[in-house]
VOBA-1610 file (N, C-alpha, C; in pm, whole numbers, padded with zeros to 5 digits, always signed):
BEGIN
Unk+00095-00130-00002Unk-00007+00004+00016Unk+00083+00118-00007Unk+00193+00143+00065Unk+00286+00243+00088Unk+00373+00285-00018Unk+00400+00180-00102Unk+00489+00217-00224Unk+00424+00302-00317Unk+00302+00297-00357Unk+00233+00392-00418Unk+00229+00516-00388Unk+00230+00545-00242Unk+00215+00658-00195Unk+00359+00757-00181Unk+00460+00658-00140Unk+00581+00719-00097Unk+00641+00832-00209Unk+00662+00809-00331Unk+00697+00917-00448Unk+00637+01045-00404Unk+00498+01055-00413Unk+00409+01169-00412Unk+00418+01208-00299Unk+00434+01148-00186Unk+00428+01192-00029Unk+00547+01269-00020Unk+00694+01216-00080Unk+00818+01274-00048Unk+00815+01444-00128Unk+00755+01398-00272Unk+00743+01540-00337Unk+00631+01649-00292Unk+00554+01601-00212Unk+00435+01715-00149Unk+00522+01731-00041Unk+00615+01703+00062Unk+00682+01740+00164Unk+00782+01842+00115Unk+00868+01795+00034Unk+00974+01859-00025Unk+00955+01975-00113Unk+00837+01952-00173Unk+00785+02079-00269Unk+00641+02124-00278Unk+00622+02172-00147Unk+00454+02214-00085Unk+00416+02330-00211Unk+00502+02398-00262Unk+00440+02498-00372Unk+00386+02430-00474Unk+00401+02316-00517Unk+00336+02225-00609Unk+00193+02216-00584Unk+00131+02239-00466Unk+00009+02194-00421Unk-00051+02047-00459Unk+00063+01961-00452Unk-00013+01816-00493Unk-00112+01783-00395Unk-00204+01707-00448Unk-00315+01643-00378Unk-00335+01482-00411Unk-00317+01412-00275Unk-00309+01252-00305Unk-00452+01203-00305Unk-00497+01157-00388Unk-00625+01057-00368Unk-00623+00921-00426Unk-00669+00829-00342Unk-00617+00675-00350Unk-00652+00631-00491Unk-00775+00668-00551Unk-00804+00599-00654Unk-00717+00655-00806Unk-00634+00728-00747Unk-00527+00776-00853Unk-00407+00682-00878Unk-00406+00602-00768Unk-00289+00503-00740Unk-00339+00371-00719Unk-00311+00288-00837Unk-00378+00152-00851Unk-00340+00074-00751Unk-00218+00060-00745Unk-00144-00069-00614Unk-00192+00012-00481Unk-00205+00128-00469Unk-00221+00193-00318Unk-00382+00141-00308Unk-00456+00150-00402Unk-00596+00136-00378Unk-00625-00026-00366Unk-00542-00099-00441Unk-00577-00262-00403Unk-00518-00281-00258Unk-00380-00231-00223Unk-00350-00242-00090Unk-00424-00200+00021Unk-00498-00075+00008Unk-00609-00037+00093Unk-00691-00118+00113Unk-00750-00154+00019Unk-00893-00241+00027Unk-00876-00370+00100Unk-00749-00429+00042Unk-00696-00563+00113Unk-00687-00551+00268Unk-00621-00410+00298Unk-00565-00408+00409Unk-00725-00381+00516Unk-00827-00317+00447Unk-00941-00311+00547Unk-01040-00457+00532Unk-01012-00524+00431Unk-01072-00635+00409Unk-01000-00746+00534Unk-00903-00750+00552Unk-00833-00821+00642Unk-00858-00816+00774Unk-00852-00632+00801Unk-00883-00587+00953Unk-01044-00658+00975Unk-01112-00627+00871Unk-01251-00623+00881Unk-01286-00786+00917Unk-01215-00864+00854Unk-01261-00997+00901Unk-01215-01059+01022Unk-01088-01008+01070Unk-01058-01047+01199Unk-01143-00961+01299Unk-01173-00857+01274Unk-01295-00804+01375Unk-01400-00880+01397Unk-01444-00917+01263Unk-01570-00973+01257Unk-01559-01124+01339Unk-01466-01186+01326Unk-01455-01327+01372Unk-01430-01293+01520Unk-01410-01156+01608Unk-01401-01149+01747Unk-01525-01116+01799Unk-01621-01066+01721Unk-01749-01039+01784Unk-01883-01061+01750Unk-01997-01103+01845Unk-02108-01125+01791Unk-02180-01081+01633Unk-02219-01196+01572Unk-02239-01159+01456Unk-02344-01047+01433Unk-02421-00999+01512Unk-02509-00902+01490Unk-02450-00777+01503Unk-02344-00770+01584Unk-02261-00624+01601Unk-02205-00616+01452Unk-02154-00745+01420Unk-02047-00734+01280Unk-02134-00684+01156Unk-02282-00770+01138Unk-02362-00728+01048Unk-02389-00573+01069Unk-02414-00515+01189Unk-02451-00378+01217Unk-02349-00293+01181Unk-02231-00330+01203Unk-02122-00234+01171Unk-02087-00245+01006Unk-02108-00347+00976Unk-02088-00348+00784Unk-02208-00272+00739Unk-02338-00275+00769Unk-02417-00179+00735Unk-02395-00038+00746Unk-02345-00010+00885Unk-02315+00128+00906Unk-02201+00185+00803Unk-02128+00075+00784Unk-01978+00137+00729Unk-02049+00152+00539Unk-02137+00034+00527Unk-02182+00077+00365Unk-02274+00194+00338Unk-02373+00218+00452Unk-02468+00335+00443Unk-02366+00472+00427Unk-02235+00463+00530Unk-02175+00583+00510Unk-02067+00592+00374Unk-02038+00481+00315Unk-01977+00508+00193Unk-02051+00524+00082Unk-02159+00492+00074Unk-02282+00514-00035Unk-02311+00679-00033Unk-02337+00715+00101Unk-02372+00850+00127Unk-02263+00941+00099Unk-02145+00926+00108Unk-02022+00993+00093Unk-01995+00976-00068Unk-02014+00887-00133Unk-02002+00854-00266Unk-02126+00942-00358Unk-02237+00928-00304Unk-02349+01033-00367Unk-02317+01158-00345Unk-02260+01216-00231Unk-02258+01343-00216Unk-02137+01391-00304Unk-02017+01325-00319Unk-01908+01352-00426Unk-01972+01345-00551Unk-02063+01271-00607Unk-02119+01262-00737Unk-02196+01403-00748Unk-02284+01445-00628Unk-02377+01568-00653Unk-02270+01685-00684Unk-02148+01675-00609Unk-02037+01798-00633Unk-01986+01789-00783Unk-01940+01675-00827Unk-01863+01659-00950Unk-01988+01673-01073Unk-02122+01647-01038Unk-02229+01660-01154Unk-02246+01791-01196Unk-02179+01893-01111Unk-02216+02021-01173Unk-02063+02112-01192Unk-02054+02168-01276Unk-01918+02248-01308Unk-01905+02347-01211Unk-02015+02412-01174Unk-01997+02532-01077Unk-01960+02477-00936Unk-02051+02391-00907Unk-02019+02328-00776Unk-01882+02269-00740Unk-01811+02202-00842Unk-01711+02134-00863Unk-01610+02237-00828Unk-01621+02361-00919Unk-01520+02480-00890Unk-01541+02514-00762Unk-01651+02544-00702Unk-01679+02594-00565Unk-01610+02534-00449Unk-01631+02372-00494Unk-01551+02304-00399Unk-01405+02328-00361Unk-01348+02320-00496Unk-01200+02355-00452Unk-01168+02477-00420Unk-01225+02579-00461Unk-01219+02731-00419Unk-01204+02711-00248Unk-01309+02649-00195Unk-01318+02636-00040Unk-01238+02553-00006Unk-01152+02455-00039Unk-01054+02364+00003Unk-00936+02422-00007Unk-00887+02441-00145Unk-00759+02473-00174Unk-00727+02588-00254Unk-00796+02709-00211Unk-00779+02852-00265Unk-00637+02864-00254Unk-00586+02959-00370Unk-00438+02998-00385Unk-00350+02894-00446Unk-00412+02782-00473Unk-00299+02684-00535Unk-00337+02654-00664Unk-00393+02732-00733Unk-00416+02704-00871Unk-00501+02605-00915Unk-00605+02576-00817Unk-00707+02455-00830Unk-00824+02490-00932Unk-00839+02672-00950Unk-00950+02677-01024Unk-00893+02758-01117Unk-00950+02737-01255Unk-00906+02798-01385Unk-01006+02926-01398Unk-00954+03046-01377Unk-01075+03153-01388Unk-01126+03167-01550Unk-01059+03119-01603Unk-01077+03141-01757Unk-01188+03042-01799Unk-01156+02930-01755Unk-01263+02808-01749Unk-01389+02842-01678Unk-01380+02881-01543Unk-01499+02953-01487Unk-01586+03055-01572Unk-01484+03151-01640Unk-01561+03221-01708Unk-01641+03175-01826Unk-01580+03076-01899Unk-01661+03010-02015Unk-01771+02944-01966Unk-01764+02872-01842Unk-01880+02806-01789Unk-02008+02880-01792Unk-01973+03004-01688Unk-02113+03118-01698Unk-02144+03161-01811Unk-02039+03182-01909Unk-02083+03233-02008Unk-02180+03135-02106Unk-02130+03018-02099Unk-02236+02917-02168Unk-02347+02925-02093Unk-02387+02947-01988Unk-02503+02972-01930Unk-02574+03095-01924Unk-02513+03206-01997Unk-02563+03303-02014Unk-02549+03411-01893Unk-02486+03368-01792Unk-02465+03431-01671Unk-02338+03551-01693Unk-02358+03674-01783Unk-02265+03761-01828Unk-02199+03791-01700Unk-02245+03847-01612Unk-02188+03905-01486Unk-02089+03811-01417Unk-02116+03700-01398Unk-02020+03631-01356Unk-01916+03606-01417Unk-01980+03561-01542Unk-01867+03547-01646Unk-01749+03643-01661Unk-01805+03769-01667Unk-01714+03898-01685Unk-01627+03894-01564Unk-01685+03883-01444Unk-01600+03863-01339Unk-01479+03773-01322Unk-01526+03666-01375Unk-01387+03561-01348Unk-01311+03589-01467Unk-01357+03646-01588Unk-01284+03679-01708Unk-01185+03788-01672Unk-01220+03879-01595Unk-01133+03979-01566Unk-01043+03924-01451Unk-01061+03851-01377Unk-00954+03808-01279Unk-00876+03701-01335Unk-00922+03645-01466Unk-00817+03564-01539Unk-00732+03643-01601Unk-00780+03768-01657Unk-00658+03873-01710Unk-00564+03928-01615Unk-00613+03917-01478Unk-00524+03964-01372Unk-00413+03874-01325Unk-00492+03749-01302Unk-00416+03619-01227Unk-00377+03521-01328Unk-00433+03515-01420Unk-00405+03360-01530Unk-00285+03410-01612Unk-00265+03267-01663Unk-00141+03272-01767Unk-00156+03356-01885Unk-00066+03424-01959Unk-00046+03505-02031Unk-00109+03431-02175Unk-00102+03293-02174Unk-00156+03234-02303Unk-00310+03224-02333Unk-00390+03235-02191Unk-00523+03239-02197Unk-00572+03390-02218Unk-00494+03488-02232Unk-00555+03619-02235Unk-00613+03649-02369Unk-00586+03581-02497Unk-00629+03605-02602Unk-00773+03566-02629Unk-00807+03460-02556Unk-00930+03377-02546Unk-01020+03443-02444Unk-00967+03491-02356Unk-01048+03552-02243Unk-01107+03699-02299Unk-01022+03781-02354Unk-01062+03881-02451Unk-01168+03849-02542Unk-01142+03756-02606Unk-01251+03712-02733Unk-01380+03695-02648Unk-01376+03595-02543Unk-01508+03590-02468Unk-01573+03702-02426Unk-01500+03785-02396Unk-01567+03919-02339Unk-01610+04010-02454Unk-01568+03986-02575Unk-01607+04055-02711Unk-01741+03978-02720Unk-01755+03839-02721Unk-01884+03795-02775Unk-01974+03830-02669Unk-01965+03845-02522Unk-02055+03859-02423Unk-02110+04008-02455Unk-02012+04094-02492Unk-02057+04269-02533Unk-02138+04243-02644Unk-02088+04216-02733Unk-02174+04191-02872Unk-02310+04116-02854Unk-02317+04028-02782Unk-02461+03969-02733Unk-02545+04048-02672Unk-02502+04172-02604Unk-02566+04250-02529Unk-02609+04399-02583Unk-02536+04386-02741Unk-02549+04494-02820Unk-02439+04619-02809Unk-02352+04569-02724Unk-02220+04669-02691Unk-02108+04682-02815Unk-02143+04710-02917Unk-02061+04664-03039Unk-01931+04743-03038Unk-01929+04886-02986Unk-01799+04946-02996Unk-01681+04887-02869Unk-01763+04844-02758Unk-01698+04765-02667Unk-01631+04624-02703Unk-01720+04571-02786Unk-01687+04411-02823Unk-01580+04446-02928Unk-01576+04544-03024Unk-01449+04602-03105Unk-01339+04578-03050Unk-01342+04679-02924Unk-01204+04678-02832Unk-01165+04546-02794Unk-01247+04481-02750Unk-01211+04353-02699Unk-01154+04252-02797Unk-01208+04256-02909Unk-01162+04163-03024Unk-01020+04222-03051Unk-01007+04334-03054Unk-00868+04404-03102Unk-00771+04363-02997Unk-00805+04371-02865Unk-00712+04356-02751Unk-00681+04195-02753Unk-00769+04096-02819Unk-00731+03969-02833Unk-00656+03960-02941Unk-00671+04008-03071Unk-00577+03988-03192Unk-00438+04046-03123Unk-00438+04141-03060Unk-00300+04221-02991Unk-00222+04098-02947Unk-00305+04028-02847Unk-00236+03912-02772Unk-00193+03791-02854Unk-00284+03763-02968Unk-00248+03679-03039Unk-00300+03693-03184Unk-00214+03733-03270Unk-00254+03789-03414Unk-00317+03678-03484Unk-00286+03546-03445Unk-00336+03404-03536Unk-00441+03339-03476Unk-00528+03430-03390Unk-00645+03346-03337Unk-00759+03348-03406Unk-00785+03255-03496Unk-00918+03241-03571Unk-01045+03295-03546Unk-01083+03251-03407Unk-01206+03327-03343Unk-01221+03452-03317Unk-01101+03535-03292Unk-01111+03649-03249Unk-01107+03727-03412Unk-01026+03667-03504Unk-01030+03733-03646Unk-01193+03745-03696Unk-01235+03630-03681Unk-01383+03625-03740Unk-01462+03685-03665Unk-01459+03727-03520Unk-01547+03793-03451Unk-01536+03929-03490Unk-01383+03978-03494Unk-01380+04135-03519Unk-01424+04128-03687Unk-01429+04067-03763Unk-01486+04053-03901Unk-01628+04091-03903Unk-01693+04021-03796Unk-01849+04049-03804Unk-01896+04197-03767Unk-01787+04241-03689Unk-01813+04392-03639Unk-01793+04478-03764Unk-01698+04449-03853Unk-01694+04522-03960Unk-01776+04524-04067Unk-01828+04384-04064Unk-01954+04372-04167Unk-02067+04432-04135Unk-02122+04451-03999Unk-02195+04534-03935Unk-02207+04678-03938Unk-02051+04719-03983Unk-02032+04857-03973Unk-02031+04901-04123Unk-02024+04815-04217Unk-02027+04804-04357Unk-01895+04803-04403Unk-01781+04787-04352Unk-01672+04795-04395Unk-01608+04632-04461Unk-01682+04608-04562Unk-01638+04474-04602Unk-01502+04455-04627Unk-01422+04537-04673Unk-01277+04514-04717Unk-01198+04484-04586Unk-01227+04544-04499Unk-01145+04515-04362Unk-01209+04383-04320Unk-01328+04336-04362Unk-01377+04219-04301Unk-01310+04127-04392Unk-01310+04135-04507Unk-01239+04025-04599Unk-01103+03997-04582Unk-01032+04117-04539Unk-00881+04052-04504Unk-00889+03995-04390Unk-00938+04020-04286Unk-00953+03954-04137Unk-00999+03783-04213Unk-01098+03774-04258Unk-01159+03643-04266Unk-01045+03543-04376Unk-00988+03633-04455Unk-00899+03527-04545Unk-00765+03508-04436Unk-00762+03588-04365Unk-00624+03546-04269Unk-00672+03458-04175Unk-00815+03429-04121Unk-00865+03339-04017Unk-00867+03203-04093Unk-00916+03189-04214Unk-00910+03072-04281Unk-00772+03015-04332Unk-00675+03104-04346Unk-00535+03064-04362Unk-00459+03024-04244Unk-00516+03064-04119Unk-00452+02985-04005Unk-00540+02863-03985Unk-00669+02876-04010Unk-00745+02744-03968Unk-00817+02711-04109Unk-00790+02626-04187Unk-00859+02623-04301Unk-00988+02543-04302Unk-01034+02484-04167Unk-01143+02421-04121Unk-01235+02506-04076Unk-01208+02648-04062Unk-01320+02734-04014Unk-01455+02771-04106Unk-01535+02680-04034Unk-01664+02697-04095Unk-01717+02839-04096Unk-01718+02900-03984Unk-01762+03072-03951Unk-01691+03150-04081Unk-01575+03124-04122Unk-01493+03203-04180Unk-01509+03178-04323Unk-01535+03071-04365Unk-01583+03038-04493Unk-01733+03119-04527Unk-01806+03077-04430Unk-01958+03140-04430Unk-01968+03274-04447Unk-01865+03350-04368Unk-01890+03507-04353Unk-01811+03564-04491Unk-01706+03463-04550Unk-01667+03511-04673Unk-01752+03498-04785Unk-01857+03410-04765Unk-01941+03360-04891Unk-02023+03506-04878Unk-02078+03527-04760Unk-02163+03642-04719Unk-02113+03776-04814Unk-01980+03800-04791Unk-01924+03910-04829Unk-01919+03914-05002Unk-01900+03814-05040Unk-01890+03810-05174Unk-02022+03830-05238Unk-02095+03751-05174Unk-02255+03767-05209Unk-02296+03899-05217Unk-02277+03972-05093Unk-02295+04143-05104Unk-02237+04210-05206Unk-02107+04156-05262Unk-02038+04206-05359Unk-02076+04176-05513Unk-02185+04077-05524Unk-02228+04028-05624Unk-02122+03940-05700Unk-02039+03881-05635Unk-01954+03800-05694Unk-01992+03666-05653Unk-02086+03588-05729Unk-02147+03476-05687Unk-02058+03355-05689Unk-01970+03335-05824Unk-01886+03264-05835Unk-01806+03221-05698Unk-01724+03339-05649Unk-01657+03312-05540Unk-01745+03300-05417Unk-01872+03354-05414Unk-01955+03301-05293Unk-01973+03168-05272Unk-02009+03119-05404Unk-02039+02959-05425Unk-01915+02876-05360Unk-01796+02913-05421Unk-01683+02857-05369Unk-01636+02846-05229Unk-01685+02978-05165Unk-01651+02959-05028Unk-01776+02897-04936
//
């Protein structure tokens, strides 16, 4: 049982800044050893006590395990509850990704909470997430009709990563709404050059060529 825990235990002690968490089900040999040990102890205890006490103890333990399992499944069954659980237990150890939290709330159209976590991600999160965070802020602003603010968000996203196809496409949509088809076309061509499978990029280019009465190019895209 101990062999599986020793390496992680030593790492946890010597490198506490890593925020390592040990859970038995992650370590196959440790799990096997744990349940064998518990079974052995349980059988020895059962042999030393009246049968009705043994049965009662077994039922008590079984109810406890089922209750804890159901509670854990309830936590893990919802993304928000799962993140809140980690926030309460090991806040400050990087357990919660603010960018992901923003995505979850955005999918639920809770833009207030999503904006809160997105701004938190910009302050505390890794630089590699900033382009996607700005892009999400732009999508939310656009959904609420704040077109100028959305445009600023998409520009900030592209400034962080000039090859982000989602940001390029979303900014192109702003230019299409403003009637600047030349700028929109330039952004969309770059988007599909970066991601040749971008369905949105191809459809939006088709729309632009249709507006320009260039039906041959529209059909192609």
